[in-house]
Structure formats: C-alpha cells, structure tokens
N, C-alpha and C positions, 0 to 999 in steps of 0.2 A: 411499684408504680413510680415511674420517672415523670416529673412534670413536663408538659408540652414546651414550656419556655426553655427548659434546660436542653431538651432534645433539639429544638429549633436552633438555638444558638450553637450547639455543638455541630449540627449539620452544616450551618453556614460557615463555621470555622473550617470544617472538613473540606467544603467546596473551595474555600480560599486557598487552603494548603494544596489541594489537588491541582490547582492552576500552576503552582510552583514545582511540585514534585508529585506526579501522578501516583495514585493509590496510597500515598502517605496520609491522605486526609482521613481514611477510615481508622487508621491507628490513632491519629490525633483526636478524632471525634470520640473514640472509645476512651482515651485517656481523659478527655474533658468531662465526659459524663461520669466516669469513675471517680474523678476528683471532686466534682460538685455534689455527687450523691453518696459519697463515701462507700463505693462499691468496689469489688475486686476488678482490676483491669482485665484479667483473664476471662472473667465471666461476661463482662460487657463486650469484649472482643469476640467471644464465642457467639454472641447474638449477631454481630456484624458478619461473621463467617456464615451463619445460617441465612442471613439476608443475601449474601453473594451466591449461596447455593440455590436459593429460590430464583434469583435473577438468572442464573445459568440454566435452570430448568425451563423457565419461561422463554429464554433465548433459543434453547433447543426446540421447544414447541413451535416457536415462530419460524425457525429454519425448516422444520419438517413441513409446516404449512406452506412455506415458500417453495420448497422442493415439489410439493404436490401441485401447486398452482403453476409452476414454471417448468413442469416436466418436459414439455415440448421444446424448451430452450436450453437443454442440458449442455449442448456444445458451447453456447455463449457463456453460460455459467462456468464451465470448465476453463475457458480461455481467460476470462476477466476476473474470476474470483478464486478458483481452486489452484490454478497454476501459480499465481503470484504468492499464495500462501506456501505452497510446496517449495518454491524458490527461496522464500524467506526462512523456511526451516533449515535449508542447507547452508544458509549464511549464519554468521556468528551469534548475534544477540539472543535470538530465541533458543538456540542450542545451549548457550551459556546459562540462560535462565532455567531451562529444564535440568541442566547439570547441577545447578545450585540447589534447586528443589530436591533433587535426588540425594544430594550430599547432606542436606539438612535432615531429610527423612531417615537416611542411613545412620546419621549421628544420633538422632533421638532413639532409634531402635537399638543401636549399640549401647547407649547409656542405660536404657531400660533393661536390656539383656544382662549387662554386667552388674547392674544394681541388684538384680534378683539372685545373683550368685553370692554365696556366703564368703568367698575368698577375700574380697576387698570391702572391709567394713566402712572405710571412709566414703567410698563411692555410694554404698548403700545408704549411709546416713545422709549424704548430700541429697540423694534421690528422695528419701522419706521426709527430710526436713524442708527441702526447698522446691524440688521439681514436682513431686506428687501433689502438693496442695495447688500449685499452679495448674497442673493438668486437670485436677478435679474441678476447679473453678471454671476452666475453659470448657470442660465437658458439660457442666451444669448450664453454662451459657448456651451451648449448642442445644440443649434439651428444653430451653424455654419455649420453643415453638410447640413442642409436644404438650407442655403443661399449660400453655396459654388458653384462656377461655375464648379468645378471639382468633382462633386459628384460621377460620374461613375469611375473616376480615383481612388478615395478613396476606393470605394468598390472593384474594380479590384485589387488594391495593397494589400488590406486585404486578398483577396482570394489567390493571388499569394504568399503572405507571409506564409499563412497556408500550401500551397502546398509545399513550400520550407521546412517548418518544417517537413512535411510528408516525403519528400525525405531524410532529414537529419536523420530521425529515421528508415526509411525502408531500405535504401541502405546498411547501415552497417549490418543489420540483413540478408539481401539477400546474 
C-alpha cells in the first residue's frame, strides 16, 4: 500500500516533467514512488506499464465505438485522420521510433538467448546477478493488477478518466 500523498506528489511531478519531455514523467513518477517507499523501480514501473496497457485498451474501445457511430462518414475519416497517419509513418520520426523499439527488443532477446547458453559464463552471470532480478521485479509489477483486490475499481477508474478526457475535448467544441 502506497500512501495517497506519495502517489499524488509523484503524479504531479510526473505531469511537470511531461511538459518538458513527454513520456519521461512516467519514469520519473516511478522513480519517485520507488525512492520514497523503498520499492524496486522495476516493480513500480511495471505498474505504470499496466496502466498504459489499460489506457490503450480503453482507447481502442473508444475508437471502435467511434467507428460504429461514424460508419457513414468513413470517407471523411479516411481523408482527415487515417491518411495523415499513413503519411507520418512514411516520414522519419515514427519509423525511427519503431526501429529503436525493435532494436531494444532484439537486444533483450539476444542477451536472454546467449545468457541461457553455457559457453559464456560471464554473460550468464551478468544475466543471473543483474538482469534477471530486474526482469522479475518488472514482471511482478505487471502482475499487480491480477493480484489487486480492487481490479474492477482500477478498470472503472480508467474508463471514467477517459470519459472525463472526452468531456474535456467535446464540451468546448460544443
């Protein structure tokens, strides 16, 4: 149990950092909670990843509902939303980001694969002593949603937060 005061302050610090460097706030928020509560950074960051996965699932649900409601406007959606995204994919930054993610994933898989082979004892020792505990803590952080007694509250609050975001964008346009 992390106190509300700690999580609130960490969230506010994360928002402040996100203004300067987008998405770095989640990392800083995790580091702040881990430092104040003497928890593993990897475990705390795993909970942030679960939060982002839930956000993505609710976003996909919202997009599916929008697709259903705007089915008769598919040409407009194609012109103003889908085509600009496809153009952006063909330009550099997004392709570079996908390449970096692929490179990191490949590197982790390579390290794991070579650490399981008995030929290189130093690499295996590094995996067992350094990387495996980090991976296990991260995995435990991901599993907190499954172990939480308030799973439904977490899902409901995520949906409620996205509904509030919808209202924040829809009402001014209305």
